[in-house]
C-alpha positions as CSV (number, residue, x, y, z in Angstrom):
1,M,0.0,0.0,0.0
2,L,1.2,3.5,-0.9
3,Q,2.2,5.5,2.2
4,I,2.6,9.3,2.0
5,H,4.0,11.5,4.8
6,L,3.9,15.3,5.0
7,H,6.0,17.4,7.3
8,P,6.2,21.2,7.9
9,R,9.5,22.9,7.1
10,W,11.0,26.1,8.5
11,Q,13.1,28.5,6.5
12,F,15.0,31.5,7.6
13,S,16.1,34.2,5.1
14,D,16.9,37.8,4.6
15,D,17.6,40.1,1.6
16,A,21.4,39.3,1.7
17,S,21.6,35.5,2.4
18,P,20.1,32.4,0.8
19,P,17.3,30.7,2.8
20,L,18.4,28.5,5.6
21,D,16.5,25.2,5.9
22,A,16.0,25.2,9.6
23,S,14.7,21.6,10.1
24,R,18.2,20.3,11.1
25,L,18.8,23.4,13.2
26,L,15.6,22.9,15.2
27,A,16.4,19.2,15.8
28,L,19.9,20.2,16.9
29,L,18.5,22.9,19.4
30,A,16.1,20.4,20.8
31,A,18.9,17.9,21.4
32,I,21.1,20.6,23.0
33,A,18.2,21.4,25.4
34,H,18.0,17.8,26.3
35,S,21.7,17.0,26.7
36,G,23.3,20.4,27.5
37,S,26.1,19.7,25.0
38,I,26.4,20.8,21.4
39,A,28.9,18.0,20.8
40,Q,26.4,15.3,22.0
41,A,23.6,17.0,20.1
42,A,25.7,16.9,16.9
43,R,26.4,13.2,17.4
44,D,22.7,12.5,18.0
45,N,21.8,14.2,14.7
46,D,24.6,12.7,12.7
47,L,26.3,16.1,12.2
48,S,30.0,17.0,12.6
49,Y,30.8,19.4,15.5
50,R,31.9,22.0,12.9
51,H,28.7,21.6,10.9
52,A,26.6,22.0,14.0
53,W,28.3,25.2,15.0
54,G,28.0,26.5,11.5
55,L,24.2,25.9,11.6
56,V,23.8,27.8,14.9
57,Q,26.0,30.7,13.8
58,Q,24.2,31.1,10.5
59,A,20.9,31.2,12.2
60,E,22.2,33.6,14.8
61,R,23.3,36.0,12.0
62,L,19.9,35.8,10.3
63,L,17.9,36.2,13.5
64,G,20.3,38.9,14.9
65,Q,20.4,37.3,18.4
66,P,22.2,34.4,20.1
67,L,20.6,31.0,20.4
68,L,23.1,29.4,22.7
69,E,24.8,30.5,25.9
70,R,28.4,29.2,26.0
71,G,30.4,28.8,29.2
72,R,33.7,27.0,29.7
73,G,33.1,23.8,31.7
74,R,29.3,24.5,31.8
75,G,28.3,23.0,28.5
76,S,25.8,24.8,26.3
77,R,22.3,25.9,27.0
78,L,19.6,27.6,24.9
79,T,19.0,31.3,25.3
80,E,15.4,32.5,25.6
81,A,15.3,32.9,21.8
82,G,16.6,29.4,21.3
83,E,13.9,28.0,23.7
84,R,11.2,29.9,21.9
85,L,12.2,28.4,18.6
86,V,12.2,24.9,20.0
87,W,8.7,25.3,21.7
88,S,7.3,27.1,18.6
89,D,8.4,24.1,16.5
90,A,6.7,21.7,19.0
91,R,3.5,23.7,19.0
92,I,3.4,23.8,15.2
93,A,4.0,20.1,14.9
94,A,1.3,19.3,17.4
95,R,-1.2,21.6,15.6
96,L,-0.4,20.4,12.1
97,Q,0.0,16.7,12.7
98,P,-3.7,15.8,12.4
99,L,-4.1,18.0,9.3
100,M,-0.9,16.6,7.7
101,A,-2.0,13.0,8.4
102,S,-5.5,13.7,7.0
103,L,-4.1,15.3,3.8
104,A,-1.5,12.5,3.3
105,S,-4.3,9.9,3.7
106,E,-6.5,11.8,1.2
107,L,-3.7,12.0,-1.3
108,A,-2.8,8.3,-0.9
109,G,-6.5,7.4,-1.4
110,E,-6.8,9.4,-4.6
111,L,-3.7,7.8,-6.0
112,G,-4.8,4.4,-4.9
113,R,-8.1,4.7,-6.7
114,L,-6.2,5.0,-9.9
115,A,-5.2,1.3,-9.6
116,P,-7.5,-1.0,-11.6
117,E,-10.2,-2.7,-9.6
118,A,-8.9,-1.3,-6.3
119,L,-11.1,-1.8,-3.3
120,P,-11.8,1.7,-1.8
121,P,-10.2,2.1,1.6
122,A,-12.4,2.3,4.7
123,R,-13.0,5.8,5.8
124,L,-12.3,6.7,9.4
125,H,-13.4,10.1,10.8
126,A,-12.2,10.5,14.4
127,S,-11.4,12.8,17.2
128,H,-7.6,12.9,17.3
129,G,-6.0,10.7,20.0
130,F,-2.9,8.7,20.6
131,A,-4.6,5.3,20.3
132,V,-6.1,6.3,17.0
133,A,-2.7,7.4,15.7
134,T,-1.3,4.1,16.9
135,L,-4.0,2.2,15.0
136,H,-3.3,4.2,11.9
137,E,0.4,3.3,12.1
138,Q,-0.4,-0.3,12.7
139,L,-2.8,-0.5,9.7
140,Q,-0.1,1.1,7.5
141,H,2.5,-1.4,8.8
142,R,0.2,-4.2,7.8
143,G,-0.5,-2.8,4.3
144,L,-4.2,-2.0,5.1
145,A,-5.5,1.1,3.5
146,V,-7.6,3.5,5.5
147,D,-8.7,7.0,4.6
148,I,-8.4,8.9,7.9
149,R,-9.9,12.4,8.7
150,Y,-9.3,14.0,12.0
151,R,-12.2,16.1,13.2
152,N,-14.0,16.6,16.4
153,S,-16.2,13.9,18.0
154,L,-19.6,15.5,17.1
155,E,-18.5,16.0,13.5
156,A,-17.2,12.4,13.2
157,V,-20.5,10.9,14.4
158,A,-22.6,13.2,12.2
159,A,-20.4,12.2,9.2
160,L,-21.1,8.5,9.9
161,A,-24.9,9.2,10.0
162,N,-24.6,11.1,6.7
163,G,-22.7,8.2,5.0
164,E,-19.4,10.1,4.8
165,C,-17.4,7.4,6.6
166,E,-17.6,3.8,7.8
167,L,-16.0,4.4,11.2
168,A,-16.5,7.4,13.6
169,G,-14.3,7.9,16.6
170,F,-15.7,9.7,19.7
171,H,-15.2,9.6,23.5
172,V,-17.5,9.6,26.5
173,P,-16.5,10.2,30.2
174,L,-17.2,7.5,32.8
175,G,-19.1,8.3,35.9
176,R,-21.4,11.2,36.8
177,F,-21.1,13.0,33.4
178,E,-21.5,9.9,31.3
179,R,-25.2,10.2,30.5
180,A,-25.1,13.9,29.7
181,A,-22.1,13.5,27.4
182,A,-23.6,10.4,25.7
183,Q,-26.8,12.3,24.9
184,R,-24.7,14.6,22.6
185,Y,-24.2,11.6,20.3
186,R,-27.6,9.8,20.6
187,E,-29.1,12.0,17.9
188,W,-27.0,10.1,15.3
189,L,-26.4,6.7,16.9
190,H,-29.2,4.1,17.2
191,Q,-29.3,0.6,18.6
192,S,-31.0,-0.8,15.5
193,E,-28.5,0.7,13.0
194,H,-25.1,1.0,14.7
195,A,-22.5,-0.9,16.8
196,L,-19.7,0.5,18.9
197,V,-16.2,-0.9,18.9
198,H,-14.3,-0.2,22.1
199,L,-10.8,1.3,21.5
200,A,-9.6,2.2,25.0
201,V,-10.2,3.8,28.4
202,R,-8.0,6.8,28.9
203,T,-7.4,9.3,31.7
204,Q,-8.3,13.0,31.3
205,G,-7.0,15.7,33.6
206,L,-5.2,19.0,34.0
207,F,-1.8,19.9,32.5
208,V,0.4,22.3,34.5
209,A,4.1,23.1,34.4
210,A,6.5,20.6,35.8
211,G,6.5,20.7,39.6
212,N,3.2,22.5,39.6
213,P,4.8,25.9,40.7
214,L,1.4,27.7,40.8
215,G,-0.1,25.1,43.2
216,V,-3.1,24.1,41.0
217,R,-5.2,21.5,42.8
218,G,-8.2,21.1,40.5
219,L,-10.5,22.7,37.9
220,G,-11.9,25.0,40.6
221,D,-8.6,26.9,40.5
222,L,-9.6,28.2,37.0
223,A,-11.5,30.8,39.0
224,R,-8.1,32.4,39.9
225,P,-7.8,35.3,37.5
226,E,-4.1,35.0,37.2
227,L,-4.2,31.5,35.8
228,R,-4.2,31.3,32.0
229,F,-6.3,28.5,30.6
230,V,-6.1,26.9,27.1
231,N,-9.3,25.2,25.9
232,R,-10.3,22.8,23.1
233,P,-12.6,23.9,20.2
234,V,-16.4,23.8,20.3
235,G,-17.6,20.3,19.3
236,S,-14.6,18.4,20.6
237,G,-15.3,15.8,23.2
238,T,-12.9,17.4,25.6
239,R,-14.7,20.8,25.2
240,V,-18.0,19.0,26.0
241,L,-16.3,17.5,29.1
242,T,-14.8,20.9,30.1
243,D,-18.2,22.6,29.9
244,L,-19.8,19.8,32.0
245,L,-17.1,20.1,34.7
246,L,-17.4,23.9,34.8
247,A,-21.2,23.8,35.1
248,D,-20.9,21.2,37.9
249,L,-18.7,23.6,39.8
250,G,-21.0,26.6,39.1
251,L,-18.1,28.3,37.4
252,E,-19.2,30.6,34.5
253,P,-16.9,30.3,31.4
254,E,-16.6,34.1,31.3
255,R,-14.7,33.9,34.6
256,V,-12.0,31.6,33.2
257,N,-9.1,33.5,31.8
258,G,-8.4,32.0,28.4
259,Y,-11.6,30.0,28.0
260,R,-11.8,31.2,24.3
261,T,-8.2,30.4,23.6
262,T,-8.2,27.0,21.8
263,E,-5.9,24.4,20.4
264,L,-6.9,21.5,18.2
265,T,-5.4,18.5,19.9
266,H,-4.3,17.2,23.3
267,A,-0.7,17.4,22.2
268,A,-1.1,21.0,21.0
269,V,-2.7,21.9,24.4
270,A,0.3,20.3,26.2
271,A,2.8,22.1,24.0
272,F,1.0,25.4,24.6
273,V,1.3,24.9,28.4
274,A,4.9,23.5,28.2
275,S,6.0,26.6,26.2
276,G,4.7,28.9,28.9
277,M,1.9,30.4,26.8
278,A,-0.8,29.1,29.3
279,D,-0.7,27.8,32.8
280,V,-3.4,25.1,32.7
281,G,-4.9,22.9,30.0
282,L,-7.2,19.8,30.0
283,G,-6.4,16.6,28.1
284,V,-5.2,13.0,28.2
285,Q,-2.3,11.9,30.4
286,T,-0.2,10.7,27.5
287,A,0.2,14.3,26.2
288,A,1.2,15.6,29.6
289,H,3.8,12.8,29.9
290,R,5.3,13.4,26.5
291,F,5.8,17.1,27.1
292,G,7.2,16.7,30.7
293,L,4.2,18.3,32.4
294,H,2.7,17.7,35.8
295,F,-0.7,15.9,35.5
296,I,-3.7,16.2,37.8
297,P,-6.1,13.3,37.0
298,L,-9.8,14.2,36.9
299,L,-11.7,11.2,35.4
300,K,-11.6,8.4,32.9
301,E,-13.4,8.1,29.6
302,R,-14.1,5.5,27.0
303,Y,-13.1,6.0,23.3
304,F,-15.3,4.2,20.8
305,F,-15.5,3.7,17.0
306,A,-19.1,3.8,15.8
307,V,-19.9,1.7,12.8
308,H,-23.1,0.9,10.8
309,H,-24.3,-2.7,11.1
310,R,-24.2,-3.1,7.3
311,H,-20.5,-2.4,7.2
312,L,-19.3,-4.3,10.3
313,N,-19.0,-7.7,8.7
314,G,-17.5,-6.4,5.4
315,P,-14.0,-7.3,4.5
316,R,-12.5,-3.8,5.1
317,L,-14.0,-3.4,8.6
318,Q,-13.2,-7.0,9.5
319,A,-9.6,-6.5,8.7
320,I,-9.5,-3.4,10.9
321,L,-11.3,-5.3,13.7
322,Q,-8.7,-8.1,13.6
323,V,-6.0,-5.5,14.2
324,L,-7.9,-4.0,17.0
325,Q,-8.3,-7.4,18.7
326,A,-4.8,-8.5,18.1
327,P,-2.7,-8.9,21.3
328,A,0.2,-6.9,19.8
329,F,-2.0,-3.9,19.2
330,R,-3.5,-4.1,22.6
331,A,0.0,-4.1,24.1
332,Q,0.8,-0.9,22.1
333,V,-2.2,0.9,23.4
334,A,-1.6,-0.3,27.0
335,A,1.9,1.1,26.8
336,L,0.5,4.6,26.3
337,K,0.6,6.6,29.6
338,G,-2.9,6.7,31.1
339,Y,-4.5,4.2,28.7
340,D,-6.2,0.9,29.5
341,A,-6.6,-1.6,26.6
342,S,-8.3,-4.5,28.5
343,Q,-11.5,-4.0,26.4
344,T,-9.9,-3.0,23.1
345,G,-11.7,-4.5,20.1
346,R,-14.8,-5.5,22.0
347,V,-18.0,-4.9,19.9
348,L,-21.0,-3.5,21.9
349,G,-24.5,-2.4,21.1
350,V,-25.2,1.3,21.4
351,D,-27.7,0.9,24.3
352,E,-25.2,-1.4,26.1
353,A,-22.4,1.1,25.8
354,L,-24.2,4.4,26.2
355,G,-27.4,3.5,28.0
356,A,-30.9,3.0,26.7
């Protein structure tokens, strides 16, 4: 199966110099931040020490400010400008990854349809998540085509009802908010027409800076005017959850500093907080772990794929279901921080999963 990968690329330029492809520079700076040594960072990126210094110096000339602080016997550390570059790259990657994956999948599907008698790939519309991305990687590894579109949970389920996809990914919290959240999807999901395939249980909570320097204890702290919050867009399952949690606390959204500031994915929210642009975000534990943030768990939720009965036993969906139920895939999901894969691949009725 044809696989296409798209990646953003930075360039620095001015009127007097040719453009600098900054991709290797950004990887080098990130490695320096990790190791504290430009020599080690150069080795990690397969660069000579001289080449690494040349990249840094060329970028410093173009930007007009230093990116590294040098000290004899103290190694190398990034300046504020260097740190901003690294975190900007992380935020851009987190924001664009779902879009790039969707566009690459769309292009691969268009080219694949040119093959004679090609079976159209299954269409998966889903709220972005780490287990979904892991499934996509596993399907590609096995040569199974899938046309993936990342969109919010409500859009995904509506797309299934409108015949725009065969699988729709969405998530519902466990516990006291389960019924209220599930009702958002019952307009499109019906016991007589659909089944739900269990993907994973995952932990949602608050992201704050490492060490929790501002002493955040729970969502109620968002009433503190000095705390800057970063939210998820309207229609996303996590935005639904945030609004339910705030309503339960009696905390009006207008009182939350940053309520209308949004990022598209859990990873983008984590990158936003890690870069210092916000103090608090809400998302899955995996994202906090990957960006080195302190995590305050709030609740668990189930992630499902909704599918129409008429597609469930077809060859394309059965192939995907076999991957979901394979021990190797379950092990991959279980390895994600904050994920439980004990029910991964189980097929449920809508009423059984969401309540009658």
